[in-house]
C-alpha positions as CSV (number, residue, x, y, z in Angstrom):
1,M,-27.1,13.8,34.4
2,T,-27.4,14.5,38.1
3,P,-24.7,16.2,40.3
4,S,-24.3,12.9,42.2
5,M,-23.4,11.1,39.0
6,T,-20.9,13.7,37.9
7,S,-19.2,14.1,41.3
8,G,-18.3,10.4,41.3
9,L,-16.7,10.8,37.9
10,Q,-14.8,14.0,38.9
11,S,-13.4,12.4,42.0
12,S,-12.0,9.3,40.2
13,G,-8.7,10.9,39.4
14,M,-9.2,10.6,35.7
15,P,-8.9,13.8,33.6
16,L,-12.6,13.7,32.7
17,P,-14.5,16.7,31.6
18,D,-17.1,18.3,33.9
19,F,-20.3,16.5,32.7
20,S,-22.5,18.8,34.8
21,S,-23.0,21.0,31.8
22,V,-24.5,18.2,29.7
23,K,-28.2,18.6,29.7
24,L,-29.3,16.0,27.1
25,I,-27.7,12.9,25.5
26,F,-29.2,11.4,22.3
27,G,-28.1,9.4,19.3
28,S,-28.3,6.1,17.7
29,L,-26.6,2.7,17.8
30,D,-26.7,0.4,14.8
31,V,-25.6,-3.2,15.2
32,N,-26.8,-4.6,11.9
33,S,-23.3,-4.9,10.5
34,G,-20.7,-4.2,13.2
35,V,-21.3,-1.3,15.5
36,D,-22.1,2.2,14.4
37,L,-22.5,4.9,17.0
38,I,-23.7,8.5,16.7
39,A,-24.2,10.3,20.0
40,F,-24.8,14.0,20.9
41,L,-24.1,15.5,24.2
42,R,-26.1,18.8,24.4
43,N,-24.5,21.3,26.8
44,D,-25.8,24.4,28.5
45,S,-23.4,26.6,26.5
46,A,-21.1,26.5,23.5
47,E,-18.1,27.3,25.7
48,H,-18.9,24.3,27.9
49,A,-19.4,22.1,24.8
50,K,-15.9,23.2,23.6
51,V,-14.3,22.3,26.9
52,V,-16.1,18.9,27.0
53,A,-15.1,18.1,23.4
54,A,-11.5,19.1,24.1
55,R,-11.2,17.0,27.2
56,L,-12.8,13.9,25.5
57,N,-10.5,14.3,22.6
58,G,-7.6,14.5,25.0
59,L,-8.7,11.2,26.7
60,L,-9.1,9.6,23.3
61,D,-5.7,10.6,22.2
62,M,-4.2,9.4,25.5
63,V,-5.8,6.0,25.2
64,R,-4.8,5.7,21.5
65,G,-1.2,6.6,22.3
66,F,-1.0,4.2,25.3
67,L,-2.4,1.3,23.3
68,T,-0.3,2.0,20.2
69,A,2.9,2.3,22.3
70,S,2.2,-1.0,24.1
71,N,2.8,-2.9,20.9
72,D,0.7,-5.7,22.3
73,P,-0.9,-7.8,19.4
74,K,-3.9,-8.3,21.6
75,T,-4.7,-4.6,21.6
76,A,-4.3,-4.1,17.9
77,P,-8.0,-4.6,17.1
78,L,-8.9,-2.1,19.8
79,V,-6.4,0.4,18.3
80,G,-8.1,-0.1,15.0
81,A,-11.6,0.4,16.5
82,L,-10.5,3.6,18.3
83,K,-9.2,5.0,15.0
84,T,-12.8,5.3,13.8
85,V,-13.9,7.4,16.8
86,S,-14.4,11.1,16.2
87,I,-15.4,13.8,18.7
88,T,-16.4,17.2,17.4
89,Q,-18.1,20.3,18.7
90,S,-20.7,22.4,17.0
91,D,-22.4,25.2,19.0
92,I,-23.8,23.5,22.2
93,D,-23.4,20.0,20.9
94,V,-20.6,17.5,21.2
95,K,-20.9,14.8,18.6
96,L,-19.3,11.4,19.1
97,T,-19.1,9.0,16.1
98,G,-17.6,5.6,15.6
99,S,-17.8,2.6,13.4
100,V,-16.5,-0.8,14.2
101,P,-16.7,-3.4,11.4
102,P,-17.7,-7.0,12.2
103,E,-14.2,-8.3,11.6
104,V,-12.7,-6.0,14.2
105,I,-15.4,-7.1,16.7
106,T,-14.5,-10.7,16.0
107,Q,-10.8,-10.0,16.7
108,L,-11.7,-8.1,19.9
109,L,-13.8,-11.1,21.2
110,K,-11.0,-13.7,20.6
């Protein structure tokens, strides 16, 4: 990621992590049966990876809480999809995983 890309994210007012420490993003996306995602964000240090993972988990928790509290039946499939998302940190890598079954995708697209 370039500094110009991350400066736009940082100035948006959202509590996003500083992505300037991310040096490489790699992973896989499987759409054979639903959507399965595994992505790694490789950082320049373990400390930066820890901060990025903590901030991403904070955002994920905030979105889950907001959608759950809304009690809107239209967002129920999205709440279910977000329950499958996991963000962990190991050394310099932040790992994002998620799996959305086909029936949830169908509900989301209604």
